[in-house]
All heavy atoms as a GROMACS GRO file, in nm:
protein
  536
    1MET      N    1   4.809 -15.179  11.913
    1MET     CA    2   4.787 -15.130  12.047
    1MET      C    3   4.796 -14.980  12.046
    1MET      O    4   4.887 -14.925  11.987
    1MET     CB    5   4.892 -15.193  12.139
    1MET     CG    6   4.872 -15.172  12.284
    1MET     SD    7   4.743 -15.278  12.348
    1MET     CE    8   4.652 -15.159  12.440
    2GLN      N    9   4.708 -14.917  12.114
    2GLN     CA   10   4.705 -14.772  12.117
    2GLN      C   11   4.829 -14.717  12.184
    2GLN      O   12   4.878 -14.770  12.283
    2GLN     CB   13   4.582 -14.724  12.192
    2GLN     CG   14   4.453 -14.759  12.122
    2GLN     CD   15   4.332 -14.714  12.203
    2GLN    OE1   16   4.344 -14.671  12.315
    2GLN    NE2   17   4.216 -14.725  12.144
    3ASN      N   18   4.883 -14.609  12.126
    3ASN     CA   19   4.997 -14.539  12.182
    3ASN      C   20   5.121 -14.626  12.197
    3ASN      O   21   5.208 -14.597  12.277
    3ASN     CB   22   4.963 -14.474  12.317
    3ASN     CG   23   4.849 -14.377  12.306
    3ASN    OD1   24   4.836 -14.307  12.207
    3ASN    ND2   25   4.766 -14.373  12.407
    4GLY      N   26   5.130 -14.737  12.125
    4GLY     CA   27   5.246 -14.823  12.131
    4GLY      C   28   5.268 -14.888  12.267
    4GLY      O   29   5.379 -14.923  12.303
    5THR      N   30   5.161 -14.908  12.344
    5THR     CA   31   5.173 -14.970  12.475
    5THR      C   32   5.227 -15.112  12.464
    5THR      O   33   5.185 -15.189  12.380
    5THR     CB   34   5.035 -14.975  12.545
    5THR    OG1   35   4.984 -14.844  12.555
    5THR    CG2   36   5.043 -15.038  12.681
    6ASP      N   37   5.323 -15.144  12.551
    6ASP     CA   38   5.376 -15.280  12.558
    6ASP      C   39   5.274 -15.367  12.631
    6ASP      O   40   5.247 -15.346  12.750
    6ASP     CB   41   5.510 -15.278  12.632
    6ASP     CG   42   5.570 -15.416  12.649
    6ASP    OD1   43   5.516 -15.515  12.594
    6ASP    OD2   44   5.674 -15.425  12.717
    7LEU      N   45   5.218 -15.464  12.561
    7LEU     CA   46   5.116 -15.550  12.621
    7LEU      C   47   5.167 -15.621  12.746
    7LEU      O   48   5.093 -15.646  12.840
    7LEU     CB   49   5.067 -15.653  12.520
    7LEU     CG   50   4.988 -15.599  12.400
    7LEU    CD1   51   4.962 -15.711  12.300
    7LEU    CD2   52   4.859 -15.537  12.445
    8TYR      N   53   5.296 -15.656  12.747
    8TYR     CA   54   5.351 -15.730  12.860
    8TYR      C   55   5.383 -15.639  12.979
    8TYR      O   56   5.418 -15.687  13.086
    8TYR     CB   57   5.472 -15.813  12.817
    8TYR     CG   58   5.426 -15.933  12.738
    8TYR    CD1   59   5.408 -15.926  12.601
    8TYR    CD2   60   5.395 -16.052  12.801
    8TYR    CE1   61   5.361 -16.035  12.529
    8TYR    CE2   62   5.348 -16.162  12.732
    8TYR     CZ   63   5.332 -16.152  12.594
    8TYR     OH   64   5.285 -16.261  12.525
    9ALA      N   65   5.368 -15.508  12.962
    9ALA     CA   66   5.385 -15.415  13.073
    9ALA      C   67   5.253 -15.394  13.147
    9ALA      O   68   5.252 -15.338  13.257
    9ALA     CB   69   5.438 -15.281  13.022
   10LEU      N   70   5.141 -15.440  13.090
   10LEU     CA   71   5.010 -15.423  13.153
   10LEU      C   72   4.996 -15.517  13.273
   10LEU      O   73   5.036 -15.633  13.268
   10LEU     CB   74   4.898 -15.450  13.052
   10LEU     CG   75   4.892 -15.354  12.934
   10LEU    CD1   76   4.787 -15.400  12.834
   10LEU    CD2   77   4.862 -15.212  12.979
   11ASP      N   78   4.938 -15.466  13.379
   11ASP     CA   79   4.920 -15.539  13.504
   11ASP      C   80   4.807 -15.641  13.492
   11ASP      O   81   4.698 -15.608  13.446
   11ASP     CB   82   4.889 -15.439  13.615
   11ASP     CG   83   4.877 -15.502  13.752
   11ASP    OD1   84   4.926 -15.615  13.771
   11ASP    OD2   85   4.818 -15.437  13.840
   12LEU      N   86   4.833 -15.764  13.534
   12LEU     CA   87   4.730 -15.869  13.530
   12LEU      C   88   4.666 -15.892  13.666
   12LEU      O   89   4.576 -15.975  13.677
   12LEU     CB   90   4.792 -16.001  13.484
   12LEU     CG   91   4.839 -16.011  13.340
   12LEU    CD1   92   4.891 -16.151  13.313
   12LEU    CD2   93   4.728 -15.977  13.244
   13SER      N   94   4.710 -15.820  13.769
   13SER     CA   95   4.663 -15.850  13.904
   13SER      C   96   4.511 -15.837  13.919
   13SER      O   97   4.451 -15.910  13.997
   13SER     CB   98   4.734 -15.763  14.007
   13SER     OG   99   4.705 -15.627  13.985
   14GLY      N  100   4.446 -15.751  13.845
   14GLY     CA  101   4.301 -15.735  13.855
   14GLY      C  102   4.225 -15.804  13.743
   14GLY      O  103   4.103 -15.791  13.734
   15ALA      N  104   4.297 -15.878  13.658
   15ALA     CA  105   4.234 -15.942  13.543
   15ALA      C  106   4.142 -16.056  13.587
   15ALA      O  107   4.176 -16.133  13.677
   15ALA     CB  108   4.339 -15.994  13.446
   16SER      N  109   4.028 -16.065  13.523
   16SER     CA  110   3.932 -16.171  13.552
   16SER      C  111   3.928 -16.267  13.433
   16SER      O  112   3.867 -16.238  13.330
   16SER     CB  113   3.794 -16.109  13.575
   16SER     OG  114   3.700 -16.208  13.602
   17PHE      N  115   3.994 -16.381  13.448
   17PHE     CA  116   4.002 -16.480  13.341
   17PHE      C  117   3.878 -16.568  13.340
   17PHE      O  118   3.828 -16.608  13.445
   17PHE     CB  119   4.126 -16.569  13.359
   17PHE     CG  120   4.254 -16.501  13.321
   17PHE    CD1  121   4.321 -16.421  13.412
   17PHE    CD2  122   4.306 -16.515  13.194
   17PHE    CE1  123   4.439 -16.357  13.377
   17PHE    CE2  124   4.424 -16.452  13.158
   17PHE     CZ  125   4.490 -16.373  13.251
   18VAL      N  126   3.828 -16.596  13.219
   18VAL     CA  127   3.715 -16.687  13.202
   18VAL      C  128   3.758 -16.798  13.107
   18VAL      O  129   3.848 -16.781  13.026
   18VAL     CB  130   3.589 -16.614  13.150
   18VAL    CG1  131   3.535 -16.519  13.253
   18VAL    CG2  132   3.617 -16.542  13.021
   19LYS      N  133   3.692 -16.914  13.119
   19LYS     CA  134   3.728 -17.032  13.040
   19LYS      C  135   3.636 -17.051  12.921
   19LYS      O  136   3.519 -17.019  12.927
   19LYS     CB  137   3.720 -17.158  13.125
   19LYS     CG  138   3.820 -17.166  13.236
   19LYS     CD  139   3.801 -17.297  13.312
   19LYS     CE  140   3.898 -17.308  13.428
   19LYS     NZ  141   3.880 -17.435  13.500
   20ALA      N  142   3.693 -17.108  12.816
   20ALA     CA  143   3.615 -17.158  12.703
   20ALA      C  144   3.671 -17.295  12.669
   20ALA      O  145   3.791 -17.309  12.648
   20ALA     CB  146   3.625 -17.066  12.582
   21CYS      N  147   3.585 -17.393  12.669
   21CYS     CA  148   3.630 -17.529  12.645
   21CYS      C  149   3.569 -17.583  12.516
   21CYS      O  150   3.456 -17.554  12.484
   21CYS     CB  151   3.589 -17.619  12.760
   21CYS     SG  152   3.651 -17.563  12.920
   22GLY      N  153   3.646 -17.664  12.446
   22GLY     CA  154   3.597 -17.728  12.325
   22GLY      C  155   3.514 -17.851  12.354
   22GLY      O  156   3.449 -17.906  12.268
   23GLY      N  157   3.518 -17.896  12.473
   23GLY     CA  158   3.446 -18.016  12.516
   23GLY      C  159   3.442 -18.017  12.667
   23GLY      O  160   3.445 -17.912  12.730
   24PRO      N  161   3.442 -18.136  12.726
   24PRO     CA  162   3.442 -18.140  12.872
   24PRO      C  163   3.570 -18.077  12.927
   24PRO      O  164   3.678 -18.098  12.874
   24PRO     CB  165   3.436 -18.289  12.906
   24PRO     CG  166   3.433 -18.362  12.778
   24PRO     CD  167   3.440 -18.266  12.665
   25CYS      N  168   3.557 -17.999  13.030
   25CYS     CA  169   3.672 -17.926  13.085
   25CYS      C  170   3.752 -18.012  13.182
   25CYS      O  171   3.800 -17.964  13.284
   25CYS     CB  172   3.626 -17.797  13.152
   25CYS     SG  173   3.581 -17.670  13.035
   26THR      N  174   3.769 -18.138  13.153
   26THR     CA  175   3.844 -18.226  13.241
   26THR      C  176   3.994 -18.220  13.212
   26THR      O  177   4.074 -18.254  13.298
   26THR     CB  178   3.797 -18.371  13.227
   26THR    OG1  179   3.809 -18.411  13.089
   26THR    CG2  180   3.653 -18.385  13.272
   27GLU      N  181   4.033 -18.178  13.093
   27GLU     CA  182   4.173 -18.175  13.057
   27GLU      C  183   4.231 -18.034  13.057
   27GLU      O  184   4.347 -18.016  13.026
   27GLU     CB  185   4.193 -18.237  12.918
   27GLU     CG  186   4.156 -18.384  12.914
   27GLU     CD  187   4.177 -18.444  12.778
   27GLU    OE1  188   4.247 -18.384  12.696
   27GLU    OE2  189   4.122 -18.551  12.752
   28GLY      N  190   4.154 -17.936  13.088
   28GLY     CA  191   4.201 -17.798  13.088
   28GLY      C  192   4.135 -17.717  12.980
   28GLY      O  193   4.078 -17.771  12.886
   29CYS      N  194   4.142 -17.588  12.996
   29CYS     CA  195   4.074 -17.498  12.904
   29CYS      C  196   4.160 -17.376  12.875
   29CYS      O  197   4.249 -17.342  12.952
   29CYS     CB  198   3.943 -17.449  12.964
   29CYS     SG  199   3.827 -17.580  13.005
   30VAL      N  200   4.127 -17.312  12.768
   30VAL     CA  201   4.187 -17.183  12.735
   30VAL      C  202   4.117 -17.078  12.820
   30VAL      O  203   3.996 -17.084  12.839
   30VAL     CB  204   4.169 -17.152  12.585
   30VAL    CG1  205   4.214 -17.011  12.552
   30VAL    CG2  206   4.244 -17.253  12.501
   31THR      N  207   4.193 -16.984  12.875
   31THR     CA  208   4.135 -16.876  12.954
   31THR      C  209   4.166 -16.743  12.887
   31THR      O  210   4.270 -16.728  12.822
   31THR     CB  211   4.190 -16.877  13.098
   31THR    OG1  212   4.332 -16.858  13.094
   31THR    CG2  213   4.156 -17.006  13.170
   32LEU      N  214   4.076 -16.648  12.901
   32LEU     CA  215   4.092 -16.519  12.837
   32LEU      C  216   4.046 -16.409  12.933
   32LEU      O  217   3.947 -16.426  13.004
   32LEU     CB  218   4.010 -16.512  12.708
   32LEU     CG  219   4.026 -16.388  12.622
   32LEU    CD1  220   4.165 -16.380  12.560
   32LEU    CD2  221   3.920 -16.385  12.512
   33ALA      N  222   4.120 -16.299  12.933
   33ALA     CA  223   4.082 -16.183  13.015
   33ALA      C  224   4.111 -16.055  12.937
   33ALA      O  225   4.212 -16.047  12.867
   33ALA     CB  226   4.160 -16.181  13.146
   34ARG      N  227   4.022 -15.958  12.950
   34ARG     CA  228   4.049 -15.825  12.896
   34ARG      C  229   4.143 -15.756  12.994
   34ARG      O  230   4.117 -15.752  13.114
   34ARG     CB  231   3.921 -15.744  12.881
   34ARG     CG  232   3.947 -15.605  12.823
   34ARG     CD  233   3.822 -15.521  12.820
   34ARG     NE  234   3.723 -15.570  12.726
   34ARG     CZ  235   3.723 -15.544  12.595
   34ARG    NH1  236   3.819 -15.471  12.542
   34ARG    NH2  237   3.628 -15.591  12.518
   35ILE      N  238   4.253 -15.701  12.942
   35ILE     CA  239   4.350 -15.634  13.029
   35ILE      C  240   4.370 -15.488  12.991
   35ILE      O  241   4.456 -15.421  13.046
   35ILE     CB  242   4.485 -15.709  13.032
   35ILE    CG1  243   4.543 -15.722  12.891
   35ILE    CG2  244   4.469 -15.845  13.099
   35ILE    CD1  245   4.684 -15.777  12.886
   36GLY      N  246   4.291 -15.442  12.895
   36GLY     CA  247   4.298 -15.304  12.851
   36GLY      C  248   4.194 -15.279  12.745
   36GLY      O  249   4.118 -15.369  12.707
   37VAL      N  250   4.189 -15.157  12.694
   37VAL     CA  251   4.090 -15.119  12.592
   37VAL      C  252   4.101 -15.209  12.470
   37VAL      O  253   4.002 -15.256  12.416
   37VAL     CB  254   4.108 -14.972  12.552
   37VAL    CG1  255   4.017 -14.936  12.436
   37VAL    CG2  256   4.081 -14.881  12.671
   38ASP      N  257   4.220 -15.237  12.425
   38ASP     CA  258   4.243 -15.321  12.308
   38ASP      C  259   4.349 -15.426  12.340
   38ASP      O  260   4.439 -15.451  12.263
   38ASP     CB  261   4.289 -15.232  12.191
   38ASP     CG  262   4.304 -15.308  12.060
   38ASP    OD1  263   4.226 -15.403  12.038
   38ASP    OD2  264   4.394 -15.274  11.982
   39ALA      N  265   4.337 -15.486  12.458
   39ALA     CA  266   4.439 -15.579  12.504
   39ALA      C  267   4.376 -15.698  12.576
   39ALA      O  268   4.281 -15.681  12.653
   39ALA     CB  269   4.536 -15.508  12.597
   40TRP      N  270   4.431 -15.816  12.548
   40TRP     CA  271   4.379 -15.940  12.604
   40TRP      C  272   4.494 -16.027  12.652
   40TRP      O  273   4.604 -16.021  12.596
   40TRP     CB  274   4.302 -16.016  12.497
   40TRP     CG  275   4.189 -15.940  12.439
   40TRP    CD1  276   4.195 -15.852  12.333
   40TRP    CD2  277   4.054 -15.939  12.482
   40TRP    NE1  278   4.071 -15.797  12.310
   40TRP    CE2  279   3.983 -15.850  12.399
   40TRP    CE3  280   3.986 -16.006  12.583
   40TRP    CZ2  281   3.847 -15.827  12.415
   40TRP    CZ3  282   3.851 -15.983  12.598
   40TRP    CH2  283   3.782 -15.894  12.514
   41ALA      N  284   4.466 -16.109  12.753
   41ALA     CA  285   4.562 -16.208  12.800
   41ALA      C  286   4.499 -16.346  12.781
   41ALA      O  287   4.384 -16.368  12.818
   41ALA     CB  288   4.597 -16.185  12.946
   42LEU      N  289   4.576 -16.437  12.722
   42LEU     CA  290   4.528 -16.572  12.690
   42LEU      C  291   4.612 -16.672  12.767
   42LEU      O  292   4.735 -16.675  12.752
   42LEU     CB  293   4.541 -16.596  12.540
   42LEU     CG  294   4.485 -16.726  12.485
   42LEU    CD1  295   4.332 -16.721  12.485
   42LEU    CD2  296   4.536 -16.750  12.344
   43GLY      N  297   4.546 -16.750  12.853
   43GLY     CA  298   4.618 -16.846  12.935
   43GLY      C  299   4.571 -16.988  12.913
   43GLY      O  300   4.488 -17.016  12.827
   44ASP      N  301   4.626 -17.078  12.994
   44ASP     CA  302   4.596 -17.221  12.985
   44ASP      C  303   4.569 -17.271  13.127
   44ASP      O  304   4.658 -17.265  13.212
   44ASP     CB  305   4.715 -17.293  12.924
   44ASP     CG  306   4.698 -17.443  12.909
   44ASP    OD1  307   4.600 -17.500  12.963
   44ASP    OD2  308   4.782 -17.505  12.844
   45SER      N  309   4.449 -17.319  13.152
   45SER     CA  310   4.414 -17.362  13.287
   45SER      C  311   4.496 -17.482  13.334
   45SER      O  312   4.508 -17.505  13.454
   45SER     CB  313   4.264 -17.393  13.298
   45SER     OG  314   4.232 -17.507  13.222
   46LYS      N  315   4.555 -17.557  13.241
   46LYS     CA  316   4.640 -17.670  13.278
   46LYS      C  317   4.775 -17.623  13.331
   46LYS      O  318   4.845 -17.698  13.397
   46LYS     CB  319   4.665 -17.762  13.158
   46LYS     CG  320   4.543 -17.832  13.104
   46LYS     CD  321   4.580 -17.929  12.991
   46LYS     CE  322   4.660 -17.868  12.881
   46LYS     NZ  323   4.592 -17.796  12.777
   47ARG      N  324   4.811 -17.500  13.297
   47ARG     CA  325   4.942 -17.446  13.335
   47ARG      C  326   4.922 -17.308  13.397
   47ARG      O  327   4.964 -17.206  13.342
   47ARG     CB  328   5.030 -17.439  13.211
   47ARG     CG  329   5.051 -17.577  13.149
   47ARG     CD  330   5.120 -17.571  13.016
   47ARG     NE  331   5.255 -17.518  13.035
   47ARG     CZ  332   5.330 -17.475  12.935
   47ARG    NH1  333   5.285 -17.477  12.812
   47ARG    NH2  334   5.451 -17.429  12.958
   48PRO      N  335   4.858 -17.302  13.513
   48PRO     CA  336   4.825 -17.173  13.574
   48PRO      C  337   4.947 -17.089  13.615
   48PRO      O  338   4.936 -16.969  13.631
   48PRO     CB  339   4.740 -17.210  13.695
   48PRO     CG  340   4.777 -17.352  13.725
   48PRO     CD  341   4.813 -17.414  13.593
   49GLY      N  342   5.062 -17.152  13.630
   49GLY     CA  343   5.181 -17.079  13.669
   49GLY      C  344   5.256 -17.015  13.554
   49GLY      O  345   5.350 -16.939  13.574
   50VAL      N  346   5.214 -17.044  13.431
   50VAL     CA  347   5.280 -16.990  13.312
   50VAL      C  348   5.218 -16.855  13.276
   50VAL      O  349   5.096 -16.839  13.277
   50VAL     CB  350   5.266 -17.088  13.193
   50VAL    CG1  351   5.322 -17.028  13.066
   50VAL    CG2  352   5.336 -17.219  13.225
   51GLU      N  353   5.303 -16.758  13.249
   51GLU     CA  354   5.257 -16.623  13.212
   51GLU      C  355   5.167 -16.630  13.088
   51GLU      O  356   5.205 -16.688  12.987
   51GLU     CB  357   5.379 -16.536  13.182
   51GLU     CG  358   5.346 -16.394  13.147
   51GLU     CD  359   5.307 -16.309  13.266
   51GLU    OE1  360   5.334 -16.348  13.380
   51GLU    OE2  361   5.248 -16.202  13.243
   52PRO      N  362   5.047 -16.572  13.094
   52PRO     CA  363   4.958 -16.571  12.977
   52PRO      C  364   5.018 -16.492  12.861
   52PRO      O  365   5.094 -16.397  12.882
   52PRO     CB  366   4.832 -16.501  13.028
   52PRO     CG  367   4.836 -16.515  13.176
   52PRO     CD  368   4.982 -16.512  13.211
   53LEU      N  369   4.984 -16.533  12.742
   53LEU     CA  370   5.023 -16.459  12.622
   53LEU      C  371   4.934 -16.336  12.611
   53LEU      O  372   4.820 -16.337  12.657
   53LEU     CB  373   5.009 -16.546  12.498
   53LEU     CG  374   5.094 -16.673  12.497
   53LEU    CD1  375   5.060 -16.759  12.376
   53LEU    CD2  376   5.241 -16.639  12.499
   54ARG      N  377   4.984 -16.232  12.547
   54ARG     CA  378   4.908 -16.106  12.534
   54ARG      C  379   4.882 -16.077  12.387
   54ARG      O  380   4.969 -16.099  12.302
   54ARG     CB  381   4.985 -15.989  12.594
   54ARG     CG  382   5.056 -16.015  12.725
   54ARG     CD  383   4.959 -16.018  12.843
   54ARG     NE  384   5.029 -16.046  12.967
   54ARG     CZ  385   5.071 -15.955  13.054
   54ARG    NH1  386   5.051 -15.828  13.031
   54ARG    NH2  387   5.132 -15.992  13.164
   55PHE      N  388   4.762 -16.027  12.358
   55PHE     CA  389   4.721 -15.999  12.221
   55PHE      C  390   4.638 -15.871  12.215
   55PHE      O  391   4.567 -15.839  12.309
   55PHE     CB  392   4.635 -16.112  12.165
   55PHE     CG  393   4.704 -16.244  12.157
   55PHE    CD1  394   4.695 -16.335  12.261
   55PHE    CD2  395   4.779 -16.278  12.045
   55PHE    CE1  396   4.758 -16.458  12.255
   55PHE    CE2  397   4.842 -16.400  12.038
   55PHE     CZ  398   4.832 -16.490  12.143
   56THR      N  399   4.641 -15.805  12.100
   56THR     CA  400   4.547 -15.697  12.073
   56THR      C  401   4.418 -15.763  12.021
   56THR      O  402   4.418 -15.881  11.984
   56THR     CB  403   4.599 -15.600  11.966
   56THR    OG1  404   4.612 -15.671  11.842
   56THR    CG2  405   4.732 -15.538  12.006
   57SER      N  406   4.310 -15.686  12.013
   57SER     CA  407   4.185 -15.739  11.957
   57SER      C  408   4.204 -15.782  11.813
   57SER      O  409   4.151 -15.884  11.769
   57SER     CB  410   4.074 -15.634  11.966
   57SER     OG  411   4.044 -15.604  12.100
   58GLU      N  412   4.281 -15.705  11.738
   58GLU     CA  413   4.308 -15.738  11.598
   58GLU      C  414   4.383 -15.870  11.587
   58GLU      O  415   4.352 -15.952  11.500
   58GLU     CB  416   4.388 -15.626  11.533
   58GLU     CG  417   4.415 -15.647  11.385
   58GLU     CD  418   4.492 -15.532  11.322
   58GLU    OE1  419   4.496 -15.421  11.379
   58GLU    OE2  420   4.549 -15.554  11.214
   59GLU      N  421   4.479 -15.893  11.674
   59GLU     CA  422   4.554 -16.018  11.671
   59GLU      C  423   4.467 -16.137  11.710
   59GLU      O  424   4.477 -16.244  11.649
   59GLU     CB  425   4.675 -16.009  11.765
   59GLU     CG  426   4.780 -15.913  11.715
   59GLU     CD  427   4.886 -15.881  11.819
   59GLU    OE1  428   4.857 -15.886  11.941
   59GLU    OE2  429   4.999 -15.850  11.777
   60LEU      N  430   4.379 -16.118  11.810
   60LEU     CA  431   4.286 -16.226  11.847
   60LEU      C  432   4.197 -16.262  11.728
   60LEU      O  433   4.175 -16.380  11.699
   60LEU     CB  434   4.196 -16.184  11.963
   60LEU     CG  435   4.247 -16.200  12.104
   60LEU    CD1  436   4.137 -16.162  12.203
   60LEU    CD2  437   4.297 -16.338  12.133
   61ASP      N  438   4.146 -16.161  11.660
   61ASP     CA  439   4.060 -16.183  11.544
   61ASP      C  440   4.134 -16.258  11.435
   61ASP      O  441   4.082 -16.352  11.376
   61ASP     CB  442   4.006 -16.050  11.492
   61ASP     CG  443   3.904 -16.067  11.383
   61ASP    OD1  444   3.809 -16.147  11.402
   61ASP    OD2  445   3.919 -16.003  11.278
   62ALA      N  446   4.258 -16.220  11.409
   62ALA     CA  447   4.339 -16.285  11.305
   62ALA      C  448   4.365 -16.432  11.340
   62ALA      O  449   4.376 -16.517  11.252
   62ALA     CB  450   4.471 -16.211  11.286
   63ALA      N  451   4.371 -16.462  11.470
   63ALA     CA  452   4.394 -16.599  11.514
   63ALA      C  453   4.264 -16.680  11.524
   63ALA      O  454   4.266 -16.798  11.555
   63ALA     CB  455   4.463 -16.598  11.650
   64GLY      N  456   4.151 -16.615  11.497
   64GLY     CA  457   4.022 -16.683  11.503
   64GLY      C  458   3.970 -16.703  11.644
   64GLY      O  459   3.888 -16.791  11.668
   65ILE      N  460   4.017 -16.622  11.738
   65ILE     CA  461   3.972 -16.631  11.876
   65ILE      C  462   3.866 -16.524  11.900
   65ILE      O  463   3.894 -16.406  11.888
   65ILE     CB  464   4.090 -16.614  11.974
   65ILE    CG1  465   4.194 -16.723  11.948
   65ILE    CG2  466   4.041 -16.619  12.118
   65ILE    CD1  467   4.326 -16.700  12.019
   66ASP      N  468   3.746 -16.568  11.933
   66ASP     CA  469   3.633 -16.476  11.953
   66ASP      C  470   3.604 -16.460  12.103
   66ASP      O  471   3.562 -16.557  12.167
   66ASP     CB  472   3.511 -16.531  11.882
   66ASP     CG  473   3.390 -16.441  11.891
   66ASP    OD1  474   3.400 -16.331  11.950
   66ASP    OD2  475   3.285 -16.481  11.838
   67PRO      N  476   3.627 -16.343  12.159
   67PRO     CA  477   3.599 -16.322  12.301
   67PRO      C  478   3.454 -16.355  12.340
   67PRO      O  479   3.427 -16.390  12.454
   67PRO     CB  480   3.629 -16.173  12.323
   67PRO     CG  481   3.730 -16.141  12.218
   67PRO     CD  482   3.688 -16.224  12.098
   68ALA      N  483   3.362 -16.346  12.245
   68ALA     CA  484   3.221 -16.378  12.274
   68ALA      C  485   3.207 -16.524  12.316
   68ALA      O  486   3.118 -16.559  12.393
   68ALA     CB  487   3.134 -16.349  12.153
   69ARG      N  488   3.293 -16.611  12.266
   69ARG     CA  489   3.288 -16.753  12.304
   69ARG      C  490   3.319 -16.771  12.453
   69ARG      O  491   3.282 -16.869  12.513
   69ARG     CB  492   3.388 -16.833  12.220
   69ARG     CG  493   3.386 -16.979  12.254
   69ARG     CD  494   3.440 -17.063  12.143
   69ARG     NE  495   3.423 -17.202  12.178
   69ARG     CZ  496   3.522 -17.287  12.190
   69ARG    NH1  497   3.645 -17.253  12.165
   69ARG    NH2  498   3.498 -17.413  12.225
   70PHE      N  499   3.386 -16.673  12.508
   70PHE     CA  500   3.420 -16.674  12.651
   70PHE      C  501   3.318 -16.594  12.732
   70PHE      O  502   3.333 -16.576  12.851
   70PHE     CB  503   3.558 -16.610  12.672
   70PHE     CG  504   3.671 -16.688  12.610
   70PHE    CD1  505   3.698 -16.679  12.475
   70PHE    CD2  506   3.752 -16.769  12.688
   70PHE    CE1  507   3.802 -16.748  12.418
   70PHE    CE2  508   3.858 -16.838  12.633
   70PHE     CZ  509   3.883 -16.828  12.497
   71GLY      N  510   3.216 -16.541  12.663
   71GLY     CA  511   3.117 -16.457  12.729
   71GLY      C  512   3.165 -16.315  12.750
   71GLY      O  513   3.111 -16.243  12.833
   72LEU      N  514   3.267 -16.274  12.675
   72LEU     CA  515   3.324 -16.139  12.687
   72LEU      C  516   3.284 -16.054  12.568
   72LEU      O  517   3.273 -16.104  12.457
   72LEU     CB  518   3.477 -16.148  12.697
   72LEU     CG  519   3.532 -16.227  12.814
   72LEU    CD1  520   3.681 -16.249  12.798
   72LEU    CD2  521   3.502 -16.155  12.943
   73ASN      N  522   3.267 -15.926  12.591
   73ASN     CA  523   3.235 -15.832  12.484
   73ASN      C  524   3.365 -15.772  12.430
   73ASN      O  525   3.457 -15.744  12.505
   73ASN     CB  526   3.146 -15.720  12.535
   73ASN     CG  527   3.011 -15.771  12.579
   73ASN    OD1  528   2.955 -15.860  12.518
   73ASN    ND2  529   2.960 -15.714  12.686
   74VAL      N  530   3.366 -15.748  12.301
   74VAL     CA  531   3.483 -15.686  12.239
   74VAL      C  532   3.478 -15.537  12.260
   74VAL      O  533   3.380 -15.475  12.266
   74VAL     CB  534   3.490 -15.718  12.089
   74VAL    CG1  535   3.607 -15.648  12.023
   74VAL    CG2  536   3.500 -15.867  12.070
   0.00000   0.00000   0.00000
């Protein structure tokens, strides 16, 4: 993260989460939102009240999560 920014200090109030499902979205989906230049929030539509996890682009890549699958640009 640039300048050592704490990912969990970033505000999510304006974040726009989108879903990516592995199949029919009847059981819930993974949600992803860009929350900064090199920052992402990853949530679970089945548990909307749970705080999303935060990742850098490098960490998402290492985990095999491609924002393009969510229709998002890196």
